[in-house]
C-alpha positions in Angstrom: 63.4 96.5 90.5 65.7 98.5 88.2 65.7 98.3 84.5 69.0 96.5 84.6 67.7 93.9 87.1 64.7 93.3 84.9 67.0 92.8 81.9 69.0 90.3 83.9 66.0 88.4 85.0 64.7 88.3 81.5 68.0 86.9 80.2 68.1 84.2 82.9 64.5 83.1 82.1 65.5 83.0 78.4 68.6 80.9 79.3 66.5 78.5 81.3 64.1 78.1 78.4 67.0 77.5 76.1 68.5 74.8 78.3 65.2 73.1 78.9 64.3 73.1 75.2 67.5 71.2 74.7 66.5 68.5 77.2 68.5 69.7 80.2 67.1 69.7 83.7 67.5 72.9 85.7 68.4 72.0 89.3 68.9 75.5 90.7 68.7 79.2 89.9 70.5 82.1 91.6 72.2 79.8 94.1 74.3 81.8 96.6 76.9 81.2 99.2 79.5 83.4 100.8 81.8 83.0 97.8 79.3 84.2 95.2 76.4 83.2 93.1 75.7 80.7 90.3 73.0 81.9 87.9 71.9 78.4 86.7 72.8 74.8 87.6 71.5 72.1 85.3 72.0 68.5 84.3 72.7 67.4 80.7 72.4 63.7 81.0 75.0 62.8 83.6 77.0 66.1 83.1 76.6 69.0 85.6 76.2 72.3 83.8 77.0 75.6 85.6 75.8 78.7 83.7 76.9 82.3 84.0 74.2 84.4 82.3 75.3 87.8 80.8 72.4 89.7 79.2 73.1 92.8 77.2 70.7 95.2 75.5 73.4 96.0 72.9 77.1 95.5 72.1 78.2 98.9 73.4 80.0 97.2 76.3 81.2 94.3 74.2 80.0 90.8 73.6 78.7 89.1 76.7 81.2 86.2 76.4 84.0 88.8 76.8 82.7 89.5 80.3 83.6 85.9 81.4 87.3 86.1 82.1 89.6 83.3 83.2 89.1 84.6 86.8 85.4 84.2 86.4 85.8 80.7 85.1 88.0 79.8 88.1 85.4 81.4 90.5 82.6 79.4 88.8 84.6 76.1 89.3 85.0 76.9 93.0 81.3 77.8 93.2 80.3 74.5 91.5 82.4 72.6 94.1 80.6 74.5 96.9 77.2 73.8 95.3 78.0 70.1 95.1 79.2 70.1 98.7 76.0 71.9 99.8 73.9 69.3 97.9 75.5 66.4 99.8 74.2 67.9 103.0 70.6 67.9 101.9 
């Protein structure tokens, strides 16, 4: 595993801890389909939460929130719909 992959896994584990500490239930991690991947799917009460985790070791490449563009938001919405459809078949 590369250093970058290790940083990403660490960031995802930190995000899961953050969500769980706030009472959310993590339903899925690194869910994949042919359209892409969702890093974390959780429930906050009756609200589905879809998380894109961006871990940076510094701000040299900008703030992580800047990496989530409107196209990424649209892709996450499509992925959330695909995740829901996949869960209906379980």
